[in-house]
C-alpha positions in Angstrom: -46.6 -60.5 -85.4 -46.1 -58.2 -88.8 -42.8 -55.9 -89.0 -45.0 -52.6 -89.0 -46.7 -53.9 -85.6 -43.4 -54.9 -84.1 -41.9 -51.5 -84.8 -45.0 -49.9 -83.4 -44.6 -51.8 -80.1 -40.8 -51.2 -79.9 -41.4 -47.6 -80.2 -44.2 -47.4 -77.7 -42.0 -49.1 -75.2 -39.1 -47.0 -75.5 -41.4 -44.0 -75.3 -43.3 -45.5 -72.5 -46.9 -46.4 -72.5 -49.6 -43.8 -72.4 -50.7 -42.7 -68.8 -47.4 -43.9 -67.1 -44.8 -41.8 -65.6 -41.4 -41.4 -67.4 -38.4 -42.9 -65.5 -36.1 -40.4 -67.8 -34.0 -38.3 -65.4 -35.4 -34.6 -65.2 -33.7 -31.9 -67.4 -34.6 -29.2 -64.7 -31.7 -26.8 -64.9 -29.6 -26.7 -61.3 -30.0 -23.3 -59.4 -26.9 -21.6 -57.7 -27.7 -19.8 -54.3 -27.5 -16.0 -54.5 -24.4 -14.9 -52.2 -25.4 -13.2 -49.2 -23.5 -9.8 -48.2 -21.0 -10.4 -45.2 -22.5 -9.1 -41.9 -21.0 -5.7 -40.5 -18.4 -6.2 -37.8 -19.8 -5.6 -34.2 -19.4 -2.0 -33.0 -16.8 -1.9 -30.4 -17.7 -1.0 -27.0 -16.7 2.5 -25.8 -13.7 2.4 -23.3 -14.8 2.5 -19.6 -13.4 5.3 -17.8 -13.0 4.9 -14.0 -14.6 7.5 -12.1 -11.9 9.6 -10.3 -11.1 9.0 -6.8 -13.1 11.1 -4.1 -10.7 13.8 -2.4 -10.0 12.5 1.1 -11.3 14.9 3.6 -9.5 12.8 6.6 -7.3 15.5 8.4 -6.1 13.7 11.4 -6.0 10.1 12.9 -9.3 9.1 14.8 -7.7 8.4 18.3 -9.4 7.1 21.4 -7.2 7.5 24.3 -7.1 5.7 27.7 -9.5 7.1 30.2 -6.4 7.8 32.4 -2.7 8.0 31.9 -1.3 4.5 31.9 2.5 3.8 32.0 1.8 0.3 31.0 -0.1 1.8 27.8 2.9 4.0 27.1 5.1 1.0 27.4 3.2 -1.0 24.8 2.9 1.7 22.4 6.6 2.2 22.3 7.5 -1.7 21.1 7.1 -3.0 17.6 3.6 -3.6 16.4 2.3 -7.2 15.9 0.4 -7.4 12.4 -3.0 -8.9 12.8 -4.3 -8.6 9.1 -7.8 -7.1 8.6 -10.0 -5.9 11.3 -13.3 -7.9 10.9 -16.5 -6.3 10.2 -20.3 -7.3 10.5 -23.0 -6.3 8.1 -25.9 -4.3 9.2 -29.5 -5.6 9.1 -31.3 -4.5 5.8 -32.2 -3.2 3.5 -35.7 -2.2 4.4 -38.1 0.3 2.8 -38.7 1.9 6.0 -36.9 2.2 9.4 -39.9 1.1 11.4 -39.7 -2.3 9.9 -36.2 -2.6 11.4 -36.6 -0.6 14.8 -40.1 0.4 16.0 -40.7 3.1 18.9 -37.1 4.4 18.7 -36.5 8.1 19.7 -34.2 10.2 17.7 -31.2 11.5 19.5 -29.0 12.3 16.6 -29.9 12.9 13.1 -27.4 13.9 10.4 -26.5 13.2 6.8 -23.2 12.7 4.6 -22.7 10.8 1.4 -23.1 7.8 0.9 -25.4 8.0 3.7 -28.7 9.9 3.0 -29.5 9.9 6.6 -27.7 8.8 9.8 -29.8 8.2 13.2 -28.7 7.4 16.5 -31.9 6.5 18.5 -33.0 4.8 21.6 -36.1 2.7 22.5 -37.9 2.8 25.7 -39.1 6.0 27.4 -36.1 8.4 28.0 -38.4 10.6 30.5 -38.3 7.7 33.0 -35.4 5.8 34.7 -34.2 2.7 33.6 -35.9 -0.5 35.2 -37.4 -3.8 34.5 -40.0 -2.4 32.2 -37.8 0.2 30.7 -34.5 -1.1 29.4 -33.1 1.0 26.3 -31.8 -0.3 23.3 -29.4 2.0 21.3 -29.4 1.5 17.7 -27.8 3.3 14.5 -30.0 3.6 11.5 -28.6 4.6 8.0 -30.4 5.2 4.9 -28.5 4.5 1.5 -30.1 4.3 -2.3 -31.0 0.7 -1.4 -33.0 1.6 1.7 -32.8 1.6 5.4 -30.2 -0.4 7.5 -30.1 -1.0 11.4 -27.0 -1.9 14.0 -27.7 -2.6 17.6 -25.0 -0.6 19.4 -25.8 -1.4 23.1 -28.6 -2.1 25.6 -29.2 -1.6 29.4 -29.5 -4.8 31.2 -31.6 -5.2 34.1 -30.9 -8.4 36.3 -33.2 -11.0 37.5 -31.3 -12.1 40.3 -30.5 -9.5 43.3 -27.0 -10.3 43.5 -26.3 -9.3 39.9 -25.9 -5.5 39.2 -27.8 -3.4 36.7 -25.8 -2.6 33.6 -26.8 1.0 32.5 -25.9 1.7 28.6 -24.8 4.9 27.1 -23.6 6.0 23.8 -21.2 8.9 23.4 -19.3 10.6 20.5 -21.5 9.5 17.4 -19.5 11.4 14.6 -19.8 11.3 10.9 -16.5 11.9 9.3 -14.0 10.8 6.7 -12.1 8.4 9.1 -10.2 6.2 6.5 -9.3 8.9 3.6 -11.5 7.3 1.1 -13.3 10.7 0.4 -16.7 9.4 1.8 -17.6 9.2 5.5 -17.6 6.7 8.3 -19.8 6.7 11.5 -17.7 6.3 14.8 -19.3 6.0 18.3 -18.3 5.2 21.8 -20.5 2.8 24.1 -20.2 2.6 28.0 -22.1 -0.3 29.9 -21.7 -0.7 33.6 -23.2 -0.6 37.0 -24.2 2.9 38.3 -21.2 4.5 39.8 -19.0 1.3 38.9 -16.6 0.8 36.2 -17.6 0.7 32.7 -16.9 -1.4 29.9 -16.0 0.5 26.8 -16.5 -0.4 23.1 -15.7 1.5 19.9 -17.5 1.3 16.9 -16.7 2.1 13.1 -19.6 1.9 10.3 -19.1 2.2 6.7 -20.0 1.1 3.3 -17.5 -0.6 0.8 -18.1 -1.9 -2.9 -20.7 -4.3 -1.9 -23.0 -1.5 -1.2 -24.0 -3.3 2.2 -23.0 -1.0 5.3 -21.2 -2.7 7.9 -19.5 -2.0 11.3 -16.2 -2.9 13.1 -16.0 -2.9 16.8 -13.4 -3.5 19.4 -13.6 -3.3 23.4 -11.0 -1.0 24.6 -11.8 -1.1 28.3 -13.1 -3.8 30.6 -13.4 -4.2 34.4 -12.3 -6.7 36.9 -9.7 -6.4 39.7 -6.9 -4.2 38.5 -4.9 -5.9 36.2 -6.8 -9.1 36.9 -8.5 -11.7 35.0 -10.8 -10.4 32.4 -9.4 -6.8 32.7 -8.1 -4.9 29.8 -7.3 -1.3 28.7 -6.4 0.0 25.3 -5.5 3.3 23.2 -6.9 2.9 19.8 -5.8 4.8 16.7 -7.4 4.6 13.0 -5.2 6.5 10.6 -6.4 8.2 7.3 -4.7 5.4 5.3 -7.1 2.9 6.9 -4.4 1.2 9.4 -5.8 0.4 12.7 -3.5 0.2 15.9 -4.2 -1.1 19.5 -1.6 -0.6 22.4 -2.3 -1.6 26.0 -2.4 -4.4 28.4 -4.7 -7.4 29.2 -5.0 -8.6 32.6 -4.5 -12.1 34.4 -2.2 -14.0 36.5 0.5 -12.6 34.3 -0.7 -9.6 32.7 0.6 -9.0 29.2 1.3 -5.9 27.1 -0.4 -5.8 23.5 0.6 -3.6 20.4 -1.1 -4.8 17.5 -1.6 -3.4 13.9 -4.5 -4.2 11.6 -6.3 -2.8 8.3 -9.7 -1.6 8.2 -11.8 -1.8 4.9 -15.5 -2.3 4.6 -16.4 -5.1 2.0 
């Protein structure tokens, strides 16, 4: 090979053969990313101001006295009260968009309203123009409407026995009142029920219904009078007091072989 040809071959090898890609590193200049502006800080949420408490309209304790003066109840009330803790409640049935879905064929006996209840109804099923009987046994219901719909609670019902030796148990609801019982500015519903044979001793129960933070109406109940032999097994009689501060007291006696005096204190608040 002559020197000019060798020089040409060396130059061709150094520069790369025609049509072949070069393996030399690219001389493309590096790019620097443009700095991004910092995001705006989040806007703080406005402070939440709690709603002011609703003024209480409770002016006096809610008292259910005994049927008759009773020295044992007076003696129990004079003793120190035993703390029981919260008084239990049961939620009403609901909500429903209409009342007929909850209780059908219920005759209104009382209708009123007061916040938080848009409507309050005491009604009874059956035919109130006919006497109670096997085909006419009224059920008494409490119906309320809130912003979530209708709610129902069964207060009591008439019982007609299947055996002749059993007595008819006639039911009656009295003293249905809508008022601020707990001093919370809203209203509660109180009622008394009586169930027993015609002309005989009646069992009595007290109901207090209201709405708490859950928005679900609920009721608390307690039997304050029960029959049986005087001071005998199963008999009882109480005086009940609910104060405007939400405290609840029972004073009375429970019958048995050795009757005992009872004075108990609890708190009442709706969940």
